[in-house]
Every structure is written in C-alpha cells, then in structure tokens.
N, C-alpha and C positions, 0 to 999 in steps of 0.2 A: 508137475508144477515146480518151478525153482524154489529154493528156500530163501531166496533173497527178498527181504521185505514183506514176506507173507508166510502164513502156515495154512495147511489145509483144514477146513472146517466142513460141516455138512452143507453150509450155504457157500456163498461165493467167497473167495479170498479177502481177508480183512488186512488192509494196509497197516503196517506197524510203524508209523511215524513217531508216535509218542510213547515212550517207554511204559507208562501207566496203562495205556490201552492194551498193550500185550499182557501185562500183568492181570488186568481185569478179565481179559479173554481166557487166559489159560488157567488162572488161579482165581476164580471169582470169590472164593471164600477167604482170601488173604486180605487182611486189613493192615495198612501201613500208617503209622502216626506221622505227625508233620515232619519231624526232623528225619525220619527215614525217607519220606518222599523227597525231601530237599537233597539228600544224598543221591538218590536215584537220578535226579535231574542234573546235579552238578557233575556227576561223572560223564554224563553225555556232553555237558556244555563247558566245563572248565578243565584246563590241562592237569591240575593236581588237586585232589580233594583229601583233606586230612581229617579223620574222624577220631578224636579222643573220646572214649566211651567208658561209662561206669559199668557195673556188673548187672547182668541179667536184663540187658536192654535191646537185645536182638541184633547185635552188631554183626555176628556170623550169618544170621538169617538174612539180613538185607545185603550183605557182601555176596552171598551165594546167588541171591535173586538178581543182583546187578550183573554178575558174571554172565548168566544165562540170557538175560534180556539184551545186554550188549552184543553177545555172540550171535544170537538169532536174527538180529535186525541188520546185520552187515555181512557182506560176502565180497571178497575175502575177508577174513578177520582172524587176528591171533590175540589170544589172551594167555598170560602167564601168571598163575597164582603161586605165592610163596609164603612160608611161614617158618616159625622157629624150629619146629621138629616135625617128624613124619606123623605122629599121632595127631597134633593139632591140624595139620593139613588134611590128612586122609579122613579122620573120624569126625572132625568138627566141620570145617569149612566144605570139604567135599561130601561130607555126610548130608549136609543141608541141601547141596546141589542135587544129590541123588534123590532126596525126598521130594524136591520140586519136580524133577524129571518124572518120577513115578506117580505123582499125584496130579499132573496136568490134565485139565479137561480134554485137551486134544493131544493126540500122540505127537511127539516132537521129532523132527527129522535129524535125530542124533544117534551116533554110534558111540556107546559109553564103555570105556575100558578103565583099567586102573590109572587113575591120575592123568586121563587122556580121553578127550571127547572130540569127535569129528562130526561135521555136518555131511549129510548124504543128500543127493538129488532125490526128488520124490516123483519126478516124471521125465519123459523125454528119453533119448537114446542113453543117456548116463544114469538112469534111474537105478537106485540102490548103491551107486558108487560115491566115494567121498568127494566133497567139493574141494577143488585144488586150493592149496595155500592157506587153509583154514584149520585151526586147532585151538582147543582150550586145554591147557595142561597144568600140572602142579609140579613144583620143584622145591625141595627143602633148601632153605637159605644157608647153605654151608660153603659151596664153592661157586665163585662168580661165574665160572664158565657156563653153568646151567642157565644163567639169565642173559647170555649174550646172543646176538645174531637173529632176533626175531623181527626183522625189518619188513615193513610193507609200505607201498606208496599210499598217500592219502586218497580218499575217494573224491567224488565230485564235490566242488565247493569247499574243498579242504576237510571233507568228512573224516573223522578219526577212525581208524581201523585197527589200532593195536592198543592194548590195556594191560598194565601190570597192577596186581593186587598184593600189596604187603599186609598180611594178616598178623596180628600181635606184633605191631611195629616197633614196640619198645625193645624187643629182643633181637632185632636184625641190624647187622653192622652197616656202617656208611658205605662200604665198598659194594654192598649188594644194591644199594640205591643208586650209586654212580654209574654201574655197568649198564643200566637200562636206559640212561638219558639219551643215547644215540638213536633208540628206535621206538621208544614209547610215545604215543600220542595223548594217552590219558594215564593217570595214576591214581589208584585209591590206596590210601594209607590208613589203616584202621587198627585200633587196639586199646588195651587198658593202660593207664598211665603209671606203669611201674617204673622205678627209678632208672634213668638212662641219660645219655647225653648225645644221642645220635640224631639222624635227620628227623625222626619223628618228634623228638623232644624240641628241637630247634625250630622246625616248621610250626609246630603247635604254639610255641611261645611267640614267634614273629607274627603269627596271625594271617589275615587275609592280605592278598597282594593283588593289585591291578596293574596292568601294563600302562604304558605311556598314552595309549588311545582310550584308557578307561575300561578296558575289557578285563574280565577276570583272568588271573594267572593262577591263583591259589585261593581255595576257599577252605577255611577250618570250621567244621560243624561239630560242635561239642554236644554230646549226649549225656546229660545228667539224669540222676534218679527222679528228679522233679519233672523231667520231660515225659516220664511214663504216664500214659492217659489214666492209668489207675490211680496213680498218686495225685495227678491234676484234679481228677474227679473228687477225691476226698478233700483236698485243699479247698475246692470250690464249695463243697458241702459245709465245711467248717466255716468258711467265710460268710455263708448264708445262715449261720447259727444253726445248722443241722448237725445231727450226729453222723459221722461217716458210715456210709452203707457197706463199705468194703466190696462193692461190686467191681468185678474185673471186666473192663471194657475189651481188653486184649489179653487173653490168657497167655501165661508164659513170660510176659513182660513183668518186672518187679511189681509186687503188690503194695498197697499202702501199709498193710500190717508188717510186711517184711522191711519196708522202708523205715517204719517207726522203730522196729527192733534194732536195726543196724545203727540208727542214729543214737540209740541209747547205749548200745553195747560195743560198738566198734571204737577203736582208738582213732587219734587224729589222722594218722597215716592211712589206715583202712578207709575211713570216711572220705578223705581226699581222693584216693584212687578209685574206690568202688561206688561212691555216691556222687562226688562232685566232678569226677572226670578231670581232675587236676593233678599236676606233678607235685608231689609233697616235696617241700624244700627244707625240712627240718634238718638240723645239724647231724642227727644220727644216721642220715641216708648216705652220706659221702664223707670221706676223709677231708676232702677240700669242698667248700661251698661253691655252688655253681657260679656266682659272681665272680669269684677268684679264678676259676678255670677260664671263664670267658675273658677276663682281663689278661690272663697269661697268654691265651691265644691271640689277642690283639697285640700284645708286645712281641710275640714271636713272629707274626706276620710283618710287623714294622722293621724287625731287625733280621728278616730271613736272608738277605744278600750281604749282611755285614761280614767282613772278614778281619775285624779287629777284635782281639780278646785281651783281657786284662790278667787273668790268672789261669793256670793249669794245675788241676789237682790230680794226683795219681794214688790209687790204692792197689799196690802190688798183689795182695792176696795170694801169696805164694804157697798157702797151705793146700791148694787144689781148687780154689774158687777162681772165677774169672778176674783178670785184672781191669780195673776201671779207669777211663780217662775222661775228665770233665773240663771243658773250657767255658769260663764265665766272663762276663763284661758288665760294666755299670757306668752310669753317668750320674749327674748331680741329682737326679730324681728317682732312678730305679736301677735295678740289676736284673740280669737275665742269663739263662744258660744258652750258650751258643753251640755246644757240641758235647755229645755224650756217647761213648762206646765202651762195650764190655766184651772182652775176648780172652780166650786161653792163651797163656804165654809160657809153655814148658821150657823154652830157652829164654832165661831172664834178660839176655842182651837185646831181646825183641823189645822190652819195655824201654830200654835206653834209646834205641833207634826210634821208636814211636814217639817218644817224648821230644826228641830233636826235631822230627818231622812236624809235629803239632806246633812247636814253639816258632819255627820258621813260617808255617802256614798261617798262623794267627797273629804273628808279630808280637810274641810274649817274651819279655826279658827274663833272664835266668833267676832273679831275685823274686820273681812272682810264680816261680814253680814250686809247688807244695807237695811233698810226698809223705804218705803214712809211714812212720818209722818201723812199725811192726810188719812181719811177713816179709823181711828182706828189703824193706825200704831204705834203710841205712846204706846197704850196699849199691842199691841203684843210684842213690844220690852220690856216692863216692865215685862211681863210674862216670856219672855226668860231669863231675867236677874235674876229672882227669882229661876229659874231652873238651875242656875250655869253657865250662859254665860253672864258675867258682862260687856263685852266689845261690845255688840251688838250696 
C-alpha cells in the first residue's frame, strides 16, 4: 500500500484528510489544547504561521507533531526544520519527533536517520524503497546554502507540499528567512520572545494579514501561560469562589502553581517573555529603542537612491585601526547617514584619493569635509589643500 494519504492499520486504510484524524489514530493518548489545535490547522491552511510562545507551553511538542503529520499526508513532500544551534535542533525538536515515531500506535512508513527522515513504500514493486523526492531534514541556521533549493510543484488544487519550520525564531537571522521564500508553500515560525529585531519580531508585531481576496496570508497565534488548560482550570475555580484544585489536565504544560510562583518572583522582562509571550520593550533591552530603529529604517528607505550629501567626515585612525569615511545629509526636518565605510589604509595617500572620490560622488564642497586632527588628520588635510581643496 502506498504511504500517500493513508497508513496501514489492522483494518482498512484510514484516509488522512484531516490532520487531527491522523493524530487521533496514531497517538490516541495525545491531547492538544485549543491554541495547539489552531496551530495544526493553520499550518495546513495558511502560508505563514507565527507562534510567539511562553515557557513550558508545548511549542516544540506541537511543532514536532506538525512536521510528522504534514509529512505523512503528502507525497512527494519536503520539510526543512532549522533552529539556532545543533543542540536545540537535535535534542529538542527532533527529540520530540523521535518520541512520536517510537510511540505511534501503528508503525509509520518512515526511515529515520540523523536529522533525516525518508518515507518508504509499504507495498508493491517498490516496497521498502524510499519514496522519490520526499524528505524531512534538519539544518542549523548558520549558512543560507543549507536552506536553498528544496522546490516541489504544488499538488492537486494547489495543495502545499513544502514546509519550512523555524524553531526558536528570535535567534535566526533575516537572511535565513529570505532564502526559503522561493520554494516554501508553508512556514511555521515558533519560539520564545527573546529580544530581537528580525522577521520573527516584525511578523509578530504586525499581526494577522489577509490578502485582497480575504484569504489568510499570515496568522499570529500567541500562546500565553493563561492559555494552559491547567491555569485556565484554576482561574475558573477561583471565579466560581472555589479553592484551586491544582489538578493538571495536561501534564507537562505549565501548572497553576508554577504560574503563580513566576508571577510573584519573575521580573518584568521574564514575565513578558516567559508568561505573556510578548517582546519586552524596556529601555534596558537595546541601546536604541525599537521605535527609533523603525523610524531610521523608514528614513533610510526614503533616501536609498539619494546621491546628494552635505558633509564628509573622516577619521584617519593611523595608529593601526581602520580609517572611517561617513557621508551625511539633512534637510529642514531630519538628518541621515548616506554612506559609511571602514577600511585599512597603510598608504595614507589612499585616504586623500578616497576623500576626493567621495566628494565628487556625493557633491560635497570642500568646506564641508571634516577630518579628525589626531592620527595624522592634519597631514591628510594639508594634502587635500595642495590638491585644490583649500577649505577642508
């Protein structure tokens, strides 16, 4: 029997059209709470699913389950999982996947190797052989090349066949996100809200997006400590004027007792990240507050093609450090940096030549060329004056 759309049970094959049906069939003891079920369906239906999550809320548990459910129900199918380091990828996310494979009620048609899972045919002339063009692999998010080239055509009615999973999204660079845009049909971006300014932060902040036809393009599903069924039960008991029973509806998910302790003992940043699944925006997190960074990005985009500069600043740093060249501009409302370069200049005449090139390129008059006098700056200025720029 082919692994496409069904697995082998003692009875007739069960069609696996609904992801929850496969979960209930293979792992009848698994209970997913509301937000976890929403994530399962979102990855099936929405191009991009972003999940900012608090601590001990089963994010790797559900991410691993999604990988297997997505993979088993499509053929061919390609899934690439990536995380910030090899330990997180191998021991946590893939550790959860191996646990699911080992505890499935029915044997799964999978060949499992190190960070590499292949589907195998279970009947017919190809029995025992790998299914062509299908794999579920793990790649550490260090080099973009590992995330390139996993293309597959869509299935019938535009069915998605490729998925990329970014685990611990706060620690993964934007370049790792961009290189999968050409081939991914679905993306799951999941993690804790540690301080960052990458695609995980921006997507979480921007929130849900629908396209012009009203279809989902991106869903942001935030999992807070209050979403834990154990915490929700205690809150319901308190609301009903009952003493919390501390009963655990789902073992392993944050308990009400732990939730109480963390609310009392954790500082504001820890609570924001670990309980509320929110990015902490306090001034101690960054040298520059995020609103300032976003405003700077807006200005930079607006002046990206500008070739007019007002001033050229040069720090010769002839003690062995790099020489720095900075071109800035301003209008009545704001100023901005147009150009910045730092390079070694063992031959000091290179500084003179570079200054003249930048003056001509950016239209800067000599009276607006400013040079740090230390580290040989006086000599550089004198050389420029001899070359016809008296007002440096």
